[in-house]
N, C-alpha and C positions, 0 to 999 in steps of 0.2 A: 104580178109579172116579175117583180124582183125575186120573189121566192122561187119561181120556176127557173130563172136564170142561175140562181145560186145552186139549186138542186142539179141543174144540167152541168154546171161546172164541177160539182162533186163527182158526178157520174163519169164525166170525161177524164178527170184527174184519176179516179179510181181505175178506169180502164187502162190508161197508159201506165199507171203506177203498178197495178197488180197483174195485168195481162201482158201488155207489151214490155214493160220493164221487168217482168218476172222471168224472162228467158235470158240465159247467159250461155256462153261457150267457153271452153278451156282449150288453149292452143297446145300443140305437141310438146313444147318445152315448159309447160306449166302444170301445176297441180293445184287443186282448190280444196278448201275446207269451208263448209257451210255451218254457220252458227245460228241458233234460234234464241232470240233475246240475249245474245252475247255468249251463249253456251254451245260448245261444239258437241256433236254426237260422238260419244266415246265408245271405244271397243275394249274388249278384254285384253289385259296385258299392259306392261309398263316398259319404258325404254331401258331401264336397268337390266332387263332380262336379255338384252342383246349382247352380242360379243363385244361391242364397243365399250361397254361399261365394265369389262373384266379388269381393266387396268386401274380402276378406281378403288379406293378403300370402302369398307362397309359403311362408314359414316357418310362418305360422299355419295354412295349409291342410294342411301336413304334420303339425302338432301335433294338429289336430282331424280327422284322417282316421279316421272311424269306419266300421265295416261296416254294411250294411243287413241287417235281420232280417225273417223272415216274420211278417206281421201277420195276426192272426185278426180278421175283420170281425164286424159284428153278426149275431146269430143263435144257433143252437144247438137242441138240446143238442149239445155237443162232448164227446169222450171224451179223457181223458188217462191216461197210465200212472202208476203210483204214484211213480216217480222223477222225474216231471215236475212243474213248478210253473207256474202261470198268473199272469202279471202283467197286471192290468187297469189301463187308463189312460183317464181322461175326456178327450175331445177337444173338449168344448164350450167356447165362448168364456167366459172368466172375467175379472173385474176385481179389481185390487189397488191400494191406495193407494201413492203414492210414498214415504210415510213408513214403510211396512211394513218391519220388520227383526226377525227372530226373536231376535236377541241383545240388543235393547234396546227400550225403549218411548219413542216420540217422536211428536209431533204434526205435525212438518214437518221438512224437510231444509234444511240451511243451505248457502249458496253465496256466494262472494266475487265481486263484480262487477269490471268494469274500473276503476271508481273506488275500489276497495278498500273497498266497503261490504258488510257481511254482511247478506244478505237471506234470508228464508224462502220456500221454494218448496213448493207442494203441488199435487196433482192425482191422476190415476188412470192406470193402464196396463190396456189390454185385451189379453189374450193367449190363446193356445190351444196345446195340445201338437201338434206336427207329426206327422202320421201317417206321413210318409215318413222321419222321423228319430227313431224311438223308441229306438234304441240309446243315443245320448248322454243322453237323458232318464232312461232306466231304469238304465243301467250306467255312464255316463260320470262323473257327479259325484254326491255324496250328496244335495245339496239344489239342484237345478237352478234353481228360482225364486229362491232367495237369490243365486245367482251372477248371474242375469240382472238382478236389481235392483241389485246392486253395480256391474255393468258399465254399466247405464243411468245410475245416479247419477254415476259417474265421468265419463262422456261429457257429461252435462248440466252438471256443474260446470266442465268445461273449456270448454264452449261459452259459458256465462254469463260466465266470466272474460275471454273475448276477444270478446264480442259487440259489433258496431258496426252502427248502423242503416244498412241498404243504401241507403236513399233519400238519404242525405247525411251526410258525416262532419263537416261544418263547420256552424256556426250560421248564418252569413250569407255565402254565396258569391256571386261576381259573376253566375254563371249564374242564381241564384235571384232576384236583385234586378233584373237588366237583361239583355236579350237583345242580340244583335249589332247590331241596328238602333236600339238605345237605348230600345226600348219595354218597358214592364213585362211580366213573364211571368206574374204572378199577383196576386191581391188581397192576399195576406199571406204571411208567412214564419213557419213553426212554430218558435218559439224554444225549445221544450222539447226539441229534438234536442240530442244531446251529453251528456245525463245518462243513464247506462247503465240505470238502473232504468226511466226513462221509455221508453227505446228498447225494452227487453225487454217492457214492458207493451203497447206499441203493436204489437209484432211477435210476439205469442204464436202465431198460426197458422204463421208462418214458422219459429219455434223448434220447434213440434211436428212440422212437416214434416221439419226437419233431424234431429230425434231419431229419427223413424221410418226415415229413410234410413240413418243411422249404425248402427242396431240391427238391420238386416236380417240380419246375420251371426249373430245369436243362434240362428237355426234350425240352422245347421251347428255352432255351438259347443255348445249345450245342448239342442237339440231343442225349443225353445220359440219359437213364431212370434208376434211382436208385431203385434197387429191395429191398435192406435192408441195414440198418446201424447196425453193430455189434460192439459196443464199449465194449471191454471185460476187459480192464485194466486201472485203474486210480491209479497210484503209485507216491507218492511224493518222494523227496530225502530221503536218508537213515536217516539223522539226524532229519528231520521233521517227518518221519514215526515213529521213536523211541519216539519222544515227543508226537505224537498223540496217540501212544499205551499207554503211561503213563497217558495221559488225559482220554482216554477211560476207563482204568482200574479204575481210581479214580471215574469217573462218574458212572461206573457200580456198584462200591461199595456203592456209595451214593444212587443209585436207589434201591439196595438190602436192605440197612438200612431203606430207606423210605417205602419200601413195608412191611418190618417186623413191623415197627412202626404203619403203617396203619392197619395191621392185628391185632396187639395187641389192638389198640384203638377200632376197631370194636368189638373185643371180650368183652372188658370192657363195651362198650355201650350195647351189647346184654345181658350181665349178669345183668347190672343195670336195664334194661327194664324188665327182668324176675323177679327180686326182687320186683320192684314196682308192677308188676302184682300179685305176691303172696300176698303182704301186702294188696292190694286192695281187693282181694278175701277173706282174713281173716276178714277184717273189715266188709265187706258185710255179712259174715256168722254170726258175732256177732250182727249186727243190725237187721238182718232178723227176729229173734224171738220177739224182742221188737216191731217191726212194726206189726207183726202178732197179738201180744197181744193187741196193741193199736187199731187195727182194730176190734178185737173181742169185746173190751169194748165199742167202739163207736157203734157197732151194737146192743149190749145189751141195752145201754141207749136209742138208737133210738127206739127199739122195746117195752121195758117195762118201760122206764122212769127212774128217779132217784131211786125210791124204788127198782126196779129190779137190778140196778147197785150196790146199797148198799148191797142187799142180796147176790149178786155174790161175792162181796168183802169179806163179813162176812164168807161165806162158804169157800172161798179160804184161809182164815186165820186159819181155824180149823186144817188142817194138820200141819200148822206151830206151833200152840200151843201144839200139841201133841209131836212134835219133840223138842220143846224148854225146857230147864231146868229151866229157870227163865224168868219171864215176868215183865217188868217195865212199869208202867202206869204213864204217865205225866199228870199233872193237869194245866190248864191255870191259871196263877197267877192273871190275870185281872178279873177272875170271882168271884162272891161273895162266902164267905165261907158258 
């Protein structure tokens, strides 16, 4: 009787374990990989053949050369054998704070800028598990997200330590103040350039774009695809922030004074140019009648000769004699009396 009960128990357990427990489903936001005795069914090809591995060196591509596995899509019910194990993974887009670290609690991450200032950086990462590279996510490392965050933070700190504003590395360059023909190129110059924290704050979209480009290889490394990097806060310590505020206020005042001086100089140059133009026009107006008369006399002499020119001059003097009250005639002293 004991043997029959033991045998019936084995049958019931086998039924529920192999038949009832052998069915499983995969939800729409999940993908599954089935392993037999711990080994997944592999397909031809490796992750380094994808475009995501193009940014890695040849040595890194060899290191992260993972096989591709057969992925079970949404649906079901599917059946698995007792020696098989189903690994389900969510492929929905998720968000995590930059300060997330399972080994310690922190509100922000610290980075050293080019000016040797320690600043706090915060934001979020949007990521999702790559359906085409599930092997490195499930079997490559123990905690793939932790590895991705460590890789992202290290790249971010390196970029912050060497970041230079691409719009200009100097505060006042000749090209910003004056063009080749001597004219002003703009109304003012931003004197806040050159302070690394200011440069980082003004170029957050550029910094986010750089981080996204540098972290494209995480798909081939860890099976996690970064959807977007959203760095939203770059805050130095309070005492440094106060000093930066004072520096920025002073530089903004200098920029305002420079803009005012430039406007005044441009106004003076414009007024001087107009005065020269007016004087030139007046001189041309006085010279024009003389040139006209000279042309007329030359034409008379050319047409009638010297007698005609003398007659014209004599006739031109008659109105002058009528208007004159006294006429003085000079005699050449060298002529005979």
